C-alpha positions in Angstrom: -2.3 17.7 4.7 0.8 18.7 6.7 2.8 15.8 8.2 3.4 17.9 11.3 -0.1 17.6 12.8 0.5 19.1 16.2 3.6 21.3 15.6 1.8 24.5 16.5 -0.6 23.2 19.1 -1.3 25.9 21.6 0.5 28.5 19.5 -1.0 31.7 18.2 0.2 33.6 15.1 -0.3 37.0 13.5 0.4 37.1 9.8 0.4 40.4 7.8 -0.6 40.4 4.2 -2.7 37.4 5.2 -5.4 37.7 2.7 -3.5 36.1 -0.1 -0.2 34.6 -1.3 2.5 33.4 1.0 1.0 34.6 4.3 -2.3 32.9 3.6 -0.6 29.6 2.6 1.5 29.8 5.7 -1.5 30.5 7.9 -3.3 27.5 6.4 -0.4 25.3 7.4 -0.2 26.7 10.9 -4.0 26.0 11.4 -3.5 22.4 9.9 -0.7 21.9 12.4 -2.8 22.9 15.4 -2.3 26.6 15.7 -4.6 29.6 15.7 -4.1 32.6 13.5 -5.0 36.3 13.1 -4.6 37.6 9.6 -4.1 41.3 8.8 -4.6 42.7 5.3 -5.7 45.9 3.7 -8.0 44.0 1.4 -11.3 43.2 3.2 -12.6 40.9 0.4 -9.4 38.8 0.4 -9.7 38.3 4.2 -13.3 37.3 3.9 -12.4 34.8 1.1 -9.7 33.4 3.4 -12.2 33.0 6.2 -14.3 30.8 4.0 -11.3 28.5 3.4 -10.2 27.9 7.0 -10.7 29.2 10.5 -9.0 32.5 11.2 -9.5 35.8 12.9 -9.2 38.6 10.4 -8.5 42.3 10.7 -8.4 45.1 8.1 -5.0 46.8 8.8 -2.8 49.1 6.8 0.6 48.3 8.2 2.0 51.6 7.1 -0.3 53.3 9.6 1.4 53.1 13.0 -1.7 53.7 15.1 -3.6 51.1 13.1 -0.8 48.6 13.8 -0.7 49.5 17.5 -4.5 49.0 17.9 -4.5 45.8 15.8 -1.7 44.3 17.9 -3.6 44.8 21.1 -6.9 43.5 19.5 -5.1 40.4 18.2 -3.6 39.7 21.6 -7.1 40.0 23.2 -8.6 37.8 20.5 -6.0 35.1 20.6 -4.9 35.3 24.3 -1.3 35.2 23.2 1.0 36.0 20.3 3.7 33.5 19.8 4.5 34.0 16.1 4.7 37.0 13.8 5.0 36.5 10.1 5.5 40.0 8.6 4.7 39.4 4.9 2.7 42.5 3.8 4.4 44.1 0.9 4.0 45.9 -2.4 6.3 46.0 -5.5 6.2 49.7 -6.2 6.7 51.2 -9.6 8.7 49.5 -12.4 10.9 52.4 -13.5 14.6 53.5 -13.7 15.8 55.6 -10.7 15.9 58.9 -12.6 12.2 58.5 -13.5 11.0 56.8 -10.3 7.8 58.3 -9.0 8.4 59.9 -5.6 5.1 58.8 -4.2 5.6 55.2 -5.2 9.0 55.3 -3.5 7.5 56.6 -0.3 4.6 54.2 -0.3 6.9 51.2 -1.0 9.2 52.1 1.9 6.2 52.9 4.1 4.6 49.4 3.6 7.7 47.1 3.1 10.0 48.6 5.7 8.2 51.0 8.1 5.2 48.8 8.3 7.3 45.8 9.2 9.1 47.8 11.8 5.8 48.9 13.3 4.6 45.3 13.5 7.8 44.1 15.2 7.8 47.0 17.6 4.3 46.4 18.8 4.2 42.6 18.9 7.6 41.9 20.4 6.6 43.1 23.9 3.8 40.4 24.0 6.4 37.8 23.2 8.9 39.1 25.8 6.2 38.9 28.4 5.8 35.1 27.8 9.5 34.5 27.2 8.9 32.9 23.8 8.4 34.1 20.3 9.2 33.5 16.6 9.4 36.5 14.2 9.7 35.8 10.5 10.3 38.8 8.3 9.7 38.3 4.6 12.4 39.8 2.5 13.3 38.9 -1.1 16.2 37.9 -3.3 15.9 41.5 -4.5 17.2 42.5 -1.1 20.3 40.5 -1.7 20.9 41.2 -5.4 18.8 44.1 -6.4 16.5 44.0 -9.5 16.8 46.7 -12.2 13.9 49.1 -12.4 12.8 48.0 -8.9 14.9 50.3 -6.7 12.3 51.0 -4.0 11.4 47.3 -3.6 15.0 46.2 -3.7 16.1 48.9 -1.1 13.2 48.1 1.2 13.9 44.4 1.1 17.6 44.9 1.7 16.7 47.0 4.7 14.5 44.2 6.1 17.6 42.0 6.2 19.6 44.6 8.1 16.7 45.2 10.5 16.3 41.5 11.2 20.0 41.1 12.0 19.8 43.9 14.5 16.5 42.6 16.0 17.8 39.1 16.3 20.8 40.1 18.2 18.8 42.4 20.5 16.5 39.5 21.4 19.0 36.7 21.6 18.7 35.1 25.1 15.1 36.2 25.6 13.5 33.2 24.0 12.3 35.4 21.1 14.0 34.7 17.8 13.9 36.8 14.7 14.9 35.6 11.2 14.2 36.6 7.6 13.4 34.6 4.5 14.4 35.6 0.9 12.2 33.9 -1.6 12.7 34.3 -5.3 9.7 35.2 -7.4 6.8 32.8 -6.8 3.3 32.6 -8.1 1.4 35.2 -6.2 -1.2 38.0 -6.6 1.7 40.5 -6.1 2.8 39.7 -9.6 -0.2 41.4 -10.9 1.5 44.7 -10.0 4.3 44.0 -12.4 4.6 44.1 -16.2 5.1 40.7 -17.8 8.6 41.6 -19.0 9.7 42.2 -15.3 8.3 38.8 -14.3 10.1 37.1 -17.1 13.3 38.8 -16.2 13.1 37.5 -12.7 12.2 34.0 -13.9 15.3 34.0 -16.2 17.5 34.6 -13.2 16.4 31.4 -11.4 18.7 28.4 -12.2 15.8 26.0 -11.7 14.1 27.7 -14.6 10.7 28.2 -12.9 9.0 30.5 -10.5 8.6 29.2 -7.0 5.4 28.1 -5.3 4.0 29.7 -2.2 3.8 26.3 -0.4 7.6 25.9 -0.8 8.4 29.1 1.1 5.5 28.5 3.5 7.2 25.2 4.5 10.4 27.1 5.3 8.5 29.8 7.2 6.7 27.1 9.3 10.1 25.7 10.4 11.3 29.2 11.2 8.1 29.8 13.2 8.4 26.6 15.2 10.1 25.4 18.3 12.4 23.3 16.0 14.1 26.6 15.1 15.8 27.1 18.4 19.5 28.1 17.8 19.2 30.5 14.8 18.4 34.2 15.1 19.2 37.2 13.0 19.7 34.9 10.0 18.4 34.7 6.5 16.8 31.6 5.0 16.9 31.3 1.2 14.2 29.8 -1.0 15.4 31.0 -4.4 15.7 28.0 -6.8 19.5 28.5 -6.7 19.5 32.2 -7.6 21.1 33.3 -4.3 23.4 30.8 -2.6 24.9 33.1 0.0 
């Protein structure tokens, strides 16, 4: 049980990739702390399983489809009555391959989901926050966006772009009451690891000074701070949860 019982009382959040992993863990905490959530995911079964765990509005959304995002944003606002928080967490790893052999379609799909999809979500949800003069946007990047992982060029490039985008967005919105920040987790236990060969997961584990993968709850705790009123004088910034891998 979270020690911050009423931190999100009266607040409403949209979380993408909400059917599993980090977004689901974050949503659980927001609900425990008094908030309401709408979860977007492309996997219907995962959303239904989440609904059985805790109270949530769920929507099947492919964030790489702009029209789907536009409609989902309007539907989420209607369902919740407000959107105070966006956690843009939907993402895929893409192929594990050297650049000169990297599948073109995998490159395009990874950029479409990880970067374009995140942009679509911020573009469509920010106006609802500006109307209320309050909002917290948390864009989920990765240590790969800071350091780059070999044989993961599309993922690394997309996550680096998320950091640049967030810096720009944060400065645009500064002074409006809407803050935008990014988080860069190291590899943590998540269904997304199923998309990778074991050798790639072991490589990433070996790069973490703490000698272990992270846990979703650890990054969720950081996101919940970033999504709360306690985060009031930081925007366009990057928060690190990397077990010591990236200290800058």
